Structure formats: C-alpha cells, structure tokens
C-alpha positions, 0 to 999 in steps of 0.5 A, spaced: 371 260 874 374 262 881 372 267 886 377 272 883 374 273 876 370 279 878 377 283 880 381 281 874 382 286 869 387 289 865 390 295 868 394 299 864 399 304 867 398 311 866 403 316 867 406 317 873 405 322 878 412 326 876 410 326 869 403 329 871 406 334 875 411 336 870 406 336 864 402 341 869 408 345 870 409 346 863 401 347 861 401 353 867 408 356 864 405 356 857 399 359 860 403 364 863 407 366 857 401 366 853 398 371 858 404 375 858 404 376 851 396 378 851 398 383 856 404 386 852 400 386 846 394 389 849 398 394 853 402 396 846 395 397 843 393 402 849 399 406 848 398 407 841 391 409 842 393 413 848 398 417 844 393 418 838 388 421 843 393 425 846 396 428 839 388 429 837 387 433 843 393 437 842 390 439 835 383 440 837 386 445 842 390 449 837 383 449 833 379 451 839 375 458 838 371 459 845 374 459 852 370 453 854 373 449 849 380 451 850 379 450 857 376 443 856 382 441 851 387 443 856 384 438 861 383 433 856 391 434 853 393 433 861 389 427 862 391 424 855 399 426 857 398 423 864 395 416 861 400 416 856 406 417 861 403 411 865 402 406 860 409 408 857 412 407 864 408 400 865 411 398 858 418 399 860 417 395 867 415 389 863 421 390 858 417 392 852 423 397 850 424 395 843 417 394 842 415 402 844 417 404 837 412 400 834 407 403 838 408 410 836 
C-alpha cells in the first residue's frame, strides 16, 4: 500500500453547473406556471361566487319588506357589485377573457 490510498475513490461526475442552473430555471418556471394557474382558477371561482352573491342580494332586495332590510340590501348590492367589478377587472388584466363566460 502506498500513502495515497486514503485519497483514492471513485469520483462520479454529476451534472455540470450549467445543467444544474438549467434544471433550476425549468423548475422555477413550472412553479410559476402552476402558481399562475392556481391564481387564475381561484380568481374564476371567486368571480363566480361574487356574481352569485350579487344576484342573491338583488333578489333579497326585491323581497325585503321593512325599511331597515331595504337599506341593508342596498348596501349589500353595492358592495357585491364593487367586489364583482374588481374581480372582473383583475381577471381581464390576467388575460382570462375567454374563461370569464364559464365563471358566469
């Protein structure tokens, strides 16, 4: 045995630096795509719910009998309308124009 046996070992070369960076970049791009998909899916669900809330407020306003409930549903309709318009604007900014019809 010579004195260098402790330093002998099989060195298996792994992926190079460029491959590591490339794989990380692909990984992050996929995560960004997945996150964008989740955000758009969530936004469409919220948009659908906001529309349903707005329509329910309008229906309840039509059936309200006393002045306090009429006032309440007026504010509720306005709040639901503002929320729906905000979500609609946000969906258009994300380029979900074609998916908006499904949310209705």
